[in-house]
DRENTIVEX-154212 format. One record per atom (N, C-alpha, C, O): residue number from 1; residue in three letters; atom name; x, y, z. Coordinates in steps of 0.05 Angstrom, whole numbers, plus 32768, in hexadecimal, padded with zeros to 4 digits. Example, Ala and Ser with C-alpha at 12.3 -4.5 7.8 and 13.67 -1.06 7.14 Angstrom:
DRENTIVEX-154212
resi resn name c1 c2 c3
1 ALA N 8108 7F8E 809C
1 ALA CA 80F6 7FA6 809C
1 ALA C 8108 7FBE 809C
1 ALA O 811D 7FBE 80A9
2 SER N 8101 7FD3 808E
2 SER CA 8111 7FEB 808F
2 SER C 8102 8001 809D
2 SER O 810C 8017 80A1
This chain:
DRENTIVEX-154212
resi resn name c1 c2 c3
1 UNK N 888E 7C9F 87B7
1 UNK CA 8888 7CA3 87D3
1 UNK C 888F 7CC0 87DA
1 UNK O 88A6 7CC8 87D5
2 UNK N 887D 7CCE 87E6
2 UNK CA 8881 7CEA 87ED
2 UNK C 888E 7CEC 8808
2 UNK O 8886 7CDF 881B
3 UNK N 88A2 7CFD 880A
3 UNK CA 88B1 7D01 8823
3 UNK C 88A6 7D19 8832
3 UNK O 88A2 7D2E 8826
4 UNK N 88A0 7D16 884C
4 UNK CA 8895 7D2B 885C
4 UNK C 88AC 7D38 886C
4 UNK O 88B7 7D2B 887E
5 UNK N 88B4 7D50 8865
5 UNK CA 88CA 7D5D 8872
5 UNK C 88C3 7D6A 888C
5 UNK O 88D4 7D73 889B
6 UNK N 88A9 7D6C 8893
6 UNK CA 88A0 7D78 88AB
6 UNK C 88A0 7D65 88C3
6 UNK O 8899 7D6E 88D9
7 UNK N 88A7 7D4C 88BF
7 UNK CA 88A6 7D39 88D5
7 UNK C 88BE 7D3D 88E7
7 UNK O 88D5 7D3D 88DD
8 UNK N 88B9 7D40 8901
8 UNK CA 88CE 7D42 8915
8 UNK C 88D1 7D27 8922
8 UNK O 88BE 7D1A 8929
9 UNK N 88EA 7D20 8927
9 UNK CA 88F0 7D06 8933
9 UNK C 8900 7D0B 894D
9 UNK O 8914 7D19 894D
10 UNK N 88F7 7CFF 8963
10 UNK CA 8906 7CFF 897C
10 UNK C 8918 7CE7 897B
10 UNK O 890E 7CD0 8977
11 UNK N 8932 7CEA 897F
11 UNK CA 8945 7CD4 897C
11 UNK C 8945 7CC3 8995
11 UNK O 8942 7CCD 89AC
12 UNK N 894A 7CA9 8991
12 UNK CA 894B 7C96 89A7
12 UNK C 8965 7C9A 89B7
12 UNK O 897A 7CA2 89AC
13 UNK N 8964 7C94 89D0
13 UNK CA 897B 7C93 89E1
13 UNK C 8988 7C77 89DD
13 UNK O 897A 7C63 89E1
14 UNK N 89A1 7C76 89D5
14 UNK CA 89AD 7C5C 89D0
14 UNK C 89AD 7C48 89E7
14 UNK O 89AC 7C30 89E3
15 UNK N 89AE 7C52 8A00
15 UNK CA 89AE 7C40 8A17
15 UNK C 8992 7C3B 8A22
15 UNK O 898F 7C2A 8A33
16 UNK N 897E 7C49 8A18
16 UNK CA 8963 7C46 8A23
16 UNK C 8957 7C2A 8A1F
16 UNK O 894A 7C20 8A31
17 UNK N 895C 7C1E 8A08
17 UNK CA 8952 7C03 8A03
17 UNK C 895D 7BEF 8A17
17 UNK O 894F 7BDE 8A21
18 UNK N 8977 7BF1 8A1C
18 UNK CA 8984 7BDF 8A2E
18 UNK C 8979 7BE3 8A4B
18 UNK O 8974 7BD0 8A59
19 UNK N 8977 7BFC 8A53
19 UNK CA 896B 7C02 8A6E
19 UNK C 894F 7BF8 8A70
19 UNK O 8947 7BEC 8A85
20 UNK N 893F 7BFC 8A5B
20 UNK CA 8923 7BF2 8A5C
20 UNK C 8922 7BD4 8A5D
20 UNK O 8911 7BC9 8A6C
21 UNK N 8933 7BC6 8A4F
21 UNK CA 8934 7BA9 8A50
21 UNK C 893B 7B9F 8A6C
21 UNK O 892F 7B8C 8A76
22 UNK N 894F 7BAB 8A78
22 UNK CA 8957 7BA3 8A93
22 UNK C 8941 7BA8 8AA8
22 UNK O 893C 7B98 8AB9
23 UNK N 8933 7BBF 8AA5
23 UNK CA 891C 7BC4 8AB7
23 UNK C 8906 7BB0 8AB3
23 UNK O 88FB 7BA6 8AC6
24 UNK N 8900 7BA9 8A9A
24 UNK CA 88EC 7B96 8A94
24 UNK C 88F3 7B7A 8AA0
24 UNK O 88E3 7B6D 8AAC
25 UNK N 890C 7B72 8A9C
25 UNK CA 8915 7B59 8AA7
25 UNK C 8914 7B58 8AC5
25 UNK O 890C 7B44 8AD1
26 UNK N 891C 7B6E 8AD2
26 UNK CA 891A 7B6F 8AEF
26 UNK C 88FE 7B6D 8AF9
26 UNK O 88F8 7B5F 8B0C
27 UNK N 88EB 7B7B 8AEC
27 UNK CA 88CF 7B79 8AF3
27 UNK C 88C4 7B5D 8AEE
27 UNK O 88B4 7B53 8AFE
28 UNK N 88CC 7B50 8AD9
28 UNK CA 88C3 7B35 8AD3
28 UNK C 88CC 7B22 8AE8
28 UNK O 88BD 7B11 8AF1
29 UNK N 88E6 7B24 8AF0
29 UNK CA 88F0 7B12 8B05
29 UNK C 88E2 7B17 8B1F
29 UNK O 88DB 7B04 8B2D
30 UNK N 88DE 7B30 8B26
30 UNK CA 88D0 7B37 8B3F
30 UNK C 88B3 7B2D 8B3E
30 UNK O 88AA 7B22 8B52
31 UNK N 88A6 7B30 8B28
31 UNK CA 888B 7B26 8B26
31 UNK C 8889 7B08 8B28
31 UNK O 8877 7AFD 8B35
32 UNK N 889C 7AFA 8B1B
32 UNK CA 889D 7ADD 8B1D
32 UNK C 88A2 7AD4 8B39
32 UNK O 8896 7AC0 8B43
33 UNK N 88B4 7AE1 8B47
33 UNK CA 88B9 7ADA 8B63
33 UNK C 88A1 7ADE 8B74
33 UNK O 889B 7ACE 8B86
34 UNK N 8892 7AF4 8B70
34 UNK CA 8879 7AF9 8B7F
34 UNK C 8865 7AE3 8B7A
34 UNK O 8857 7ADA 8B8C
35 UNK N 8862 7ADB 8B61
35 UNK CA 884F 7AC5 8B5A
35 UNK C 8857 7AAB 8B68
35 UNK O 8846 7A9D 8B73
36 UNK N 8871 7AA5 8B69
36 UNK CA 887A 7A8D 8B77
36 UNK C 8874 7A8E 8B95
36 UNK O 886A 7A7B 8BA0
37 UNK N 8879 7AA5 8BA1
37 UNK CA 8874 7AA8 8BBE
37 UNK C 8857 7AA6 8BC4
37 UNK O 884F 7A97 8BD6
38 UNK N 8846 7AB3 8BB4
38 UNK CA 8829 7AB3 8BB9
38 UNK C 881E 7A97 8BB5
38 UNK O 880E 7A8E 8BC5
39 UNK N 8826 7A8A 8B9F
39 UNK CA 881B 7A6F 8B9A
39 UNK C 8823 7A5B 8BB0
39 UNK O 8813 7A4A 8BB7
40 UNK N 883C 7A5D 8BBA
40 UNK CA 8844 7A4C 8BD0
40 UNK C 8835 7A52 8BE9
40 UNK O 882E 7A40 8BF8
41 UNK N 882F 7A6B 8BED
41 UNK CA 8821 7A74 8C06
41 UNK C 8804 7A6A 8C06
41 UNK O 87F9 7A64 8C1B
42 UNK N 87F8 7A69 8BEE
42 UNK CA 87DC 7A60 8BEC
42 UNK C 87DA 7A43 8BF6
42 UNK O 87C7 7A3C 8C05
43 UNK N 87EC 7A32 8BEE
43 UNK CA 87EC 7A16 8BF7
43 UNK C 87F0 7A14 8C15
43 UNK O 87E3 7A04 8C22
44 UNK N 8801 7A24 8C20
44 UNK CA 8806 7A25 8C3D
44 UNK C 87EC 7A2D 8C4C
44 UNK O 87E5 7A21 8C60
45 UNK N 87DF 7A42 8C41
45 UNK CA 87C6 7A4B 8C4E
45 UNK C 87B0 7A37 8C4D
45 UNK O 87A0 7A34 8C60
46 UNK N 87AE 7A28 8C37
46 UNK CA 879A 7A13 8C34
46 UNK C 879F 79FD 8C49
46 UNK O 878C 79F4 8C56
47 UNK N 87B8 79F5 8C4C
47 UNK CA 87BE 79E1 8C60
47 UNK C 87B9 79EB 8C7C
47 UNK O 87AE 79DD 8C8D
48 UNK N 87C0 7A04 8C82
48 UNK CA 87BB 7A10 8C9C
48 UNK C 879D 7A12 8CA2
48 UNK O 8795 7A0F 8CB9
49 UNK N 878D 7A18 8C8E
49 UNK CA 8770 7A1B 8C92
49 UNK C 8764 7A01 8C9B
49 UNK O 8750 7A02 8CAA
50 UNK N 876F 79EB 8C94
50 UNK CA 8765 79D1 8C9E
50 UNK C 876B 79CE 8CBB
50 UNK O 875A 79C3 8CCA
51 UNK N 8782 79D7 8CC4
51 UNK CA 878B 79D3 8CE0
51 UNK C 8780 79E9 8CF2
51 UNK O 8776 79E4 8D08
52 UNK N 8783 7A03 8CE9
52 UNK CA 877C 7A1A 8CFA
52 UNK C 8770 7A30 8CE9
52 UNK O 877E 7A42 8CE0
53 UNK N 8755 7A2F 8CE5
53 UNK CA 8748 7A42 8CD3
53 UNK C 874C 7A5F 8CDC
53 UNK O 8750 7A71 8CCB
54 UNK N 874C 7A65 8CF5
54 UNK CA 874F 7A81 8CFF
54 UNK C 876B 7A8B 8CF8
54 UNK O 876E 7AA2 8CEE
55 UNK N 877F 7A7B 8CFC
55 UNK CA 879B 7A84 8CF6
55 UNK C 879E 7A87 8CD7
55 UNK O 87AB 7A99 8CCE
56 UNK N 8791 7A75 8CC8
56 UNK CA 8792 7A78 8CAB
56 UNK C 8785 7A92 8CA1
56 UNK O 878F 7A9F 8C8F
57 UNK N 876F 7A99 8CAE
57 UNK CA 8762 7AB3 8CA7
57 UNK C 8774 7ACB 8CAE
57 UNK O 8776 7ADE 8C9E
58 UNK N 8781 7AC9 8CC5
58 UNK CA 8793 7ADF 8CCD
58 UNK C 87AA 7AE1 8CB9
58 UNK O 87B1 7AF7 8CB1
59 UNK N 87B6 7ACB 8CB2
59 UNK CA 87CC 7ACB 8C9F
59 UNK C 87C3 7AD3 8C83
59 UNK O 87D2 7AE0 8C74
60 UNK N 87AB 7ACC 8C7C
60 UNK CA 87A0 7AD5 8C62
60 UNK C 879E 7AF3 8C61
60 UNK O 87A4 7B00 8C4D
61 UNK N 8794 7AFF 8C78
61 UNK CA 8793 7B1C 8C79
61 UNK C 87AE 7B29 8C77
61 UNK O 87B1 7B3D 8C68
62 UNK N 87C2 7B1E 8C84
62 UNK CA 87DD 7B28 8C81
62 UNK C 87E7 7B26 8C65
62 UNK O 87F3 7B39 8C5A
63 UNK N 87E2 7B0F 8C58
63 UNK CA 87EB 7B0B 8C3C
63 UNK C 87DD 7B1F 8C2A
63 UNK O 87EA 7B2A 8C18
64 UNK N 87C3 7B23 8C2E
64 UNK CA 87B5 7B36 8C1C
64 UNK C 87BF 7B53 8C20
64 UNK O 87C2 7B62 8C0D
65 UNK N 87C6 7B5A 8C39
65 UNK CA 87D1 7B74 8C3E
65 UNK C 87EC 7B77 8C30
65 UNK O 87F2 7B8C 8C24
66 UNK N 87FD 7B62 8C31
66 UNK CA 8817 7B63 8C24
66 UNK C 8814 7B64 8C06
66 UNK O 8823 7B73 8BF9
67 UNK N 8802 7B55 8BFB
67 UNK CA 87FD 7B55 8BDE
67 UNK C 87F4 7B71 8BD6
67 UNK O 87FC 7B7B 8BC1
68 UNK N 87E3 7B7E 8BE6
68 UNK CA 87DA 7B99 8BDF
68 UNK C 87F1 7BAD 8BDF
68 UNK O 87F3 7BBE 8BCE
69 UNK N 8804 7BAA 8BF2
69 UNK CA 881B 7BBB 8BF3
69 UNK C 882E 7BB7 8BDB
69 UNK O 8837 7BCA 8BCF
70 UNK N 8832 7B9D 8BD4
70 UNK CA 8843 7B97 8BBD
70 UNK C 8836 7BA2 8BA3
70 UNK O 8844 7BAD 8B92
71 UNK N 881C 7B9E 8BA1
71 UNK CA 880D 7BA9 8B8A
71 UNK C 8811 7BC7 8B87
71 UNK O 8817 7BD2 8B72
72 UNK N 880E 7BD5 8B9E
72 UNK CA 8811 7BF2 8B9E
72 UNK C 882E 7BFA 8B97
72 UNK O 8833 7C0C 8B87
73 UNK N 8841 7BEB 8BA2
73 UNK CA 885D 7BF1 8B9D
73 UNK C 8864 7BED 8B7F
73 UNK O 8875 7BFB 8B74
74 UNK N 8857 7BDA 8B73
74 UNK CA 885C 7BD5 8B56
74 UNK C 884E 7BE9 8B44
74 UNK O 8859 7BF1 8B30
75 UNK N 8836 7BF2 8B4B
75 UNK CA 8826 7C03 8B39
75 UNK C 882B 7C21 8B3D
75 UNK O 8829 7C30 8B2A
76 UNK N 8830 7C2A 8B56
76 UNK CA 8833 7C46 8B5A
76 UNK C 884A 7C53 8B4A
76 UNK O 8846 7C6A 8B40
77 UNK N 8861 7C47 8B47
77 UNK CA 8875 7C53 8B36
77 UNK C 886C 7C57 8B19
77 UNK O 8872 7C6C 8B0D
78 UNK N 885D 7C44 8B0E
78 UNK CA 8853 7C47 8AF3
78 UNK C 883E 7C5D 8AF1
78 UNK O 883D 7C6C 8ADE
79 UNK N 882C 7C5E 8B06
79 UNK CA 8818 7C73 8B07
79 UNK C 8826 7C8E 8B07
79 UNK O 881E 7CA1 8AF9
80 UNK N 883B 7C91 8B18
80 UNK CA 884A 7CAA 8B19
80 UNK C 8857 7CB1 8AFF
80 UNK O 8857 7CC8 8AF7
81 UNK N 8863 7C9C 8AF2
81 UNK CA 8871 7CA2 8AD8
81 UNK C 885D 7CAC 8AC3
81 UNK O 8862 7CC0 8AB6
82 UNK N 8846 7C9E 8AC1
82 UNK CA 8833 7CA7 8AAC
82 UNK C 8827 7CC2 8AB3
82 UNK O 8821 7CD1 8AA1
83 UNK N 8823 7CC8 8ACD
83 UNK CA 881A 7CE2 8AD4
83 UNK C 882E 7CF8 8ACD
83 UNK O 8827 7D0C 8AC2
84 UNK N 8848 7CF2 8AD3
84 UNK CA 885D 7D05 8ACD
84 UNK C 885F 7D08 8AAE
84 UNK O 8863 7D1F 8AA4
85 UNK N 885D 7CF2 8AA0
85 UNK CA 885F 7CF3 8A83
85 UNK C 8848 7D04 8A78
85 UNK O 884D 7D15 8A66
86 UNK N 8830 7D01 8A82
86 UNK CA 881A 7D11 8A78
86 UNK C 881E 7D2F 8A7D
86 UNK O 8818 7D3F 8A6C
87 UNK N 8828 7D35 8A95
87 UNK CA 882E 7D51 8A9B
87 UNK C 8843 7D5D 8A87
87 UNK O 8840 7D73 8A7E
88 UNK N 8857 7D4D 8A82
88 UNK CA 886C 7D57 8A70
88 UNK C 8861 7D5A 8A53
88 UNK O 8869 7D6D 8A45
89 UNK N 884F 7D49 8A4B
89 UNK CA 8843 7D4B 8A31
89 UNK C 8832 7D64 8A2F
89 UNK O 8834 7D73 8A1C
90 UNK N 8821 7D68 8A44
90 UNK CA 8810 7D80 8A44
90 UNK C 8820 7D9A 8A44
90 UNK O 881A 7DAD 8A36
91 UNK N 8835 7D9A 8A54
91 UNK CA 8846 7DB3 8A57
91 UNK C 8856 7DB9 8A3D
91 UNK O 8858 7DD0 8A35
92 UNK N 8860 7DA4 8A31
92 UNK CA 8871 7DA8 8A19
92 UNK C 8860 7DAA 8A00
92 UNK O 8869 7DB5 89EC
93 UNK N 8848 7D9F 8A00
93 UNK CA 8837 7DA0 89E8
93 UNK C 8840 7D8C 89D3
93 UNK O 8839 7D8F 89BC
94 UNK N 8850 7D78 89DB
94 UNK CA 8859 7D64 89C8
94 UNK C 885D 7D49 89D5
94 UNK O 8862 7D47 89ED
95 UNK N 885C 7D35 89C4
95 UNK CA 8864 7D1A 89CD
95 UNK C 8877 7D0E 89B9
95 UNK O 8872 7D10 89A1
96 UNK N 888D 7D04 89C1
96 UNK CA 8897 7D02 89DD
96 UNK C 88A0 7D1D 89E6
96 UNK O 88AA 7D2E 89D6
97 UNK N 889E 7D22 8A01
97 UNK CA 88A8 7D3C 8A0B
97 UNK C 88C6 7D3D 8A08
97 UNK O 88D3 7D29 8A05
98 UNK N 88D2 7D55 8A09
98 UNK CA 88EF 7D58 8A06
98 UNK C 88FE 7D49 8A1C
98 UNK O 88F5 7D46 8A32
99 UNK N 8916 7D3F 8A14
99 UNK CA 8928 7D32 8A27
99 UNK C 891E 7D19 8A35
99 UNK O 8924 7D15 8A4C
100 UNK N 890E 7D0A 8A27
100 UNK CA 8904 7CF1 8A32
100 UNK C 8914 7CDA 8A25
100 UNK O 891B 7CDC 8A0E
101 UNK N 8918 7CC5 8A35
101 UNK CA 8926 7CAE 8A2A
101 UNK C 8914 7C9F 8A17
101 UNK O 88FE 7C97 8A1E
102 UNK N 891D 7C9A 89FF
102 UNK CA 890E 7C8C 89EB
102 UNK C 891D 7C73 89E3
102 UNK O 8935 7C74 89E0
103 UNK N 890F 7C5C 89DF
103 UNK CA 891D 7C44 89D7
103 UNK C 891E 7C42 89B8
103 UNK O 892C 7C30 89AE
104 UNK N 890F 7C53 89AA
104 UNK CA 8911 7C54 898D
104 UNK C 890A 7C70 8984
104 UNK O 88FD 7C80 8992
105 UNK N 8913 7C76 896C
105 UNK CA 890D 7C91 8961
105 UNK C 88EE 7C93 895F
105 UNK O 88E1 7C80 8957
106 UNK N 88E4 7CAB 8966
106 UNK CA 88C7 7CAE 8968
106 UNK C 88BF 7CC8 895A
106 UNK O 88CC 7CDD 895F
107 UNK N 88AB 7CC7 894A
107 UNK CA 88A0 7CDF 893D
107 UNK C 8893 7CF0 8952
107 UNK O 8884 7CE7 8963
108 UNK N 8899 7D0A 8952
108 UNK CA 888E 7D1D 8966
108 UNK C 8872 7D24 895E
108 UNK O 886D 7D2D 8947
109 UNK N 8860 7D21 8971
109 UNK CA 8844 7D29 896D
109 UNK C 8840 7D44 897C
109 UNK O 884A 7D47 8992
110 UNK N 8831 7D56 8970
110 UNK CA 882B 7D70 897C
110 UNK C 880D 7D75 897A
110 UNK O 87FF 7D66 896C
111 UNK N 8804 7D89 8989
111 UNK CA 87E8 7D91 8987
111 UNK C 87D5 7D7D 8993
111 UNK O 87DA 7D72 89A8
112 UNK N 87BF 7D78 8984
112 UNK CA 87A9 7D67 898E
112 UNK C 87B3 7D4B 8993
112 UNK O 87AA 7D3E 89A6
113 UNK N 87C4 7D41 8982
113 UNK CA 87CE 7D25 8985
113 UNK C 87DE 7D23 899F
113 UNK O 87DB 7D10 89AE
114 UNK N 87EF 7D37 89A4
114 UNK CA 87FF 7D36 89BD
114 UNK C 87ED 7D39 89D5
114 UNK O 87F1 7D2C 89EA
115 UNK N 87D8 7D49 89D3
115 UNK CA 87C5 7D4C 89EA
115 UNK C 87B7 7D32 89EF
115 UNK O 87B2 7D2A 8A06
116 UNK N 87B0 7D24 89D9
116 UNK CA 87A2 7D0A 89DC
116 UNK C 87B5 7CF6 89EA
116 UNK O 87AC 7CE8 89FC
117 UNK N 87CE 7CF5 89E2
117 UNK CA 87E1 7CE2 89EE
117 UNK C 87E5 7CEA 8A0C
117 UNK O 87E6 7CD8 8A1D
118 UNK N 87E6 7D04 8A12
118 UNK CA 87E9 7D0D 8A2D
118 UNK C 87D1 7D05 8A3E
118 UNK O 87D3 7CFD 8A55
119 UNK N 87B9 7D07 8A32
119 UNK CA 87A0 7CFF 8A40
119 UNK C 87A0 7CE1 8A45
119 UNK O 8799 7CD9 8A5B
120 UNK N 87A8 7CD1 8A32
120 UNK CA 87A9 7CB4 8A36
120 UNK C 87BD 7CAE 8A4C
120 UNK O 87B7 7C9D 8A5D
121 UNK N 87D4 7CBB 8A4C
121 UNK CA 87E8 7CB6 8A62
121 UNK C 87DC 7CBD 8A7D
121 UNK O 87E1 7CB0 8A91
122 UNK N 87CD 7CD3 8A7E
122 UNK CA 87C1 7CDB 8A98
122 UNK C 87AC 7CC7 8AA1
122 UNK O 87AA 7CC1 8AB9
123 UNK N 879C 7CBC 8A8E
123 UNK CA 8788 7CA8 8A95
123 UNK C 8796 7C8F 8A9F
123 UNK O 878D 7C83 8AB2
124 UNK N 87AB 7C86 8A91
124 UNK CA 87BA 7C6E 8A99
124 UNK C 87C5 7C73 8AB5
124 UNK O 87C3 7C61 8AC6
125 UNK N 87CF 7C8A 8ABB
125 UNK CA 87D9 7C91 8AD5
125 UNK C 87C3 7C8E 8AEA
125 UNK O 87C7 7C83 8B00
126 UNK N 87AC 7C99 8AE5
126 UNK CA 8796 7C99 8AF8
126 UNK C 878C 7C7C 8AFD
126 UNK O 8787 7C74 8B13
127 UNK N 878A 7C6C 8AE7
127 UNK CA 8782 7C50 8AEA
127 UNK C 8796 7C41 8AFB
127 UNK O 878E 7C31 8B0D
128 UNK N 87B0 7C44 8AF6
128 UNK CA 87C4 7C36 8B05
128 UNK C 87C4 7C3F 8B23
128 UNK O 87C8 7C2F 8B35
129 UNK N 87BF 7C59 8B27
129 UNK CA 87BD 7C63 8B43
129 UNK C 87A5 7C55 8B51
129 UNK O 87A8 7C4D 8B68
130 UNK N 878E 7C53 8B44
130 UNK CA 8777 7C46 8B50
130 UNK C 877D 7C29 8B56
130 UNK O 8777 7C1E 8B6B
131 UNK N 878A 7C1B 8B42
131 UNK CA 8790 7BFF 8B46
131 UNK C 87A5 7BFA 8B5C
131 UNK O 87A6 7BE5 8B68
132 UNK N 87B5 7C0E 8B62
132 UNK CA 87C8 7C0C 8B78
132 UNK C 87BC 7C13 8B93
132 UNK O 87C2 7C05 8BA6
133 UNK N 87AB 7C27 8B94
133 UNK CA 87A1 7C31 8BAD
133 UNK C 8788 7C22 8BB8
133 UNK O 8786 7C1C 8BD0
134 UNK N 8776 7C1A 8BA6
134 UNK CA 875D 7C0D 8BAF
134 UNK C 8763 7BF3 8BBF
134 UNK O 8757 7BF0 8BD4
135 UNK N 8774 7BE2 8BB5
135 UNK CA 877A 7BCA 8BC6
135 UNK C 8786 7BD1 8BE1
135 UNK O 8780 7BC3 8BF5
136 UNK N 8796 7BE5 8BE2
136 UNK CA 87A2 7BEE 8BFC
136 UNK C 878C 7BF6 8C10
136 UNK O 878E 7BF0 8C27
137 UNK N 8778 7C04 8C05
137 UNK CA 8763 7C0E 8C17
137 UNK C 874D 7BFA 8C1C
137 UNK O 873E 7BFE 8C30
138 UNK N 874B 7BE5 8C0D
138 UNK CA 8733 7BD4 8C0F
138 UNK C 8739 7BB7 8C15
138 UNK O 8727 7BA7 8C16
139 UNK N 8752 7BAF 8C19
139 UNK CA 8758 7B92 8C1C
139 UNK C 874B 7B87 8C35
139 UNK O 8743 7B70 8C36
140 UNK N 874A 7B97 8C4B
140 UNK CA 873D 7B8D 8C63
140 UNK C 871F 7B88 8C5F
140 UNK O 8715 7B74 8C69
141 UNK N 8712 7B9A 8C52
141 UNK CA 86F5 7B96 8C4D
141 UNK C 86F1 7B7E 8C3A
141 UNK O 86DE 7B6F 8C3E
142 UNK N 8702 7B7B 8C27
142 UNK CA 8700 7B64 8C15
142 UNK C 8704 7B4A 8C24
142 UNK O 86F5 7B36 8C20
143 UNK N 8717 7B4A 8C36
143 UNK CA 871C 7B32 8C46
143 UNK C 8704 7B2B 8C58
143 UNK O 86FD 7B14 8C5B
144 UNK N 86F8 7B40 8C63
144 UNK CA 86E0 7B3C 8C74
144 UNK C 86C9 7B2F 8C64
144 UNK O 86BC 7B1D 8C6D
145 UNK N 86C5 7B39 8C4C
145 UNK CA 86B0 7B2E 8C3A
145 UNK C 86B8 7B11 8C32
145 UNK O 86A7 7B00 8C32
146 UNK N 86D1 7B0D 8C2C
146 UNK CA 86DA 7AF3 8C21
146 UNK C 86D8 7ADD 8C36
146 UNK O 86CD 7AC8 8C30
147 UNK N 86E2 7AE2 8C4E
147 UNK CA 86E3 7ACC 8C62
147 UNK C 86D6 7AD3 8C7C
147 UNK O 86D9 7AC4 8C90
148 UNK N 86CA 7AEA 8C7E
148 UNK CA 86BC 7AF1 8C97
148 UNK C 86CE 7AF9 8CAD
148 UNK O 86C8 7AF5 8CC5
149 UNK N 86E6 7B05 8CA6
149 UNK CA 86F9 7B0D 8CBB
149 UNK C 86F6 7B2B 8CC0
149 UNK O 86F4 7B3A 8CAD
150 UNK N 86F4 7B32 8CD9
150 UNK CA 86F3 7B4F 8CE0
150 UNK C 870E 7B5B 8CDB
150 UNK O 8723 7B50 8CE2
151 UNK N 870F 7B73 8CCD
151 UNK CA 8728 7B82 8CCA
151 UNK C 8732 7B8C 8CE4
151 UNK O 8722 7B95 8CF5
152 UNK N 874C 7B8B 8CE8
152 UNK CA 8756 7B93 8D02
152 UNK C 8770 7B9E 8CFF
152 UNK O 877C 7BA6 8D13
């Protein structure tokens, strides 16, 4: 087996794995709580629609607005992170960029490979930004199409 002495390795931060695990667990708990709240709310809205359809539509609109805000609050930090990461990759000309927290030792990519990774990070950032912003801007129009409620 031939050894490549030109390979550069960026060393992992010993605490990064633990921090990443805690962040993942916090997001999972928050996501599970949101699912429980929304699923309970759907049953309440169905029951309300039988008694008072207008009030059910109004509350559905409020719920959709809140869901749009929660969606944006969840996605915008990730969009920002991937945008920042792509800028750091483009500026440094390498991936991973210097002084980034790594959960494992990572081979440093330079040149075209680093540019490709930076481009992918920028595209991910743009997609997440669209997924965060479009529901915020369009939930009232969607509600109007869905149940015939005027946005107000």
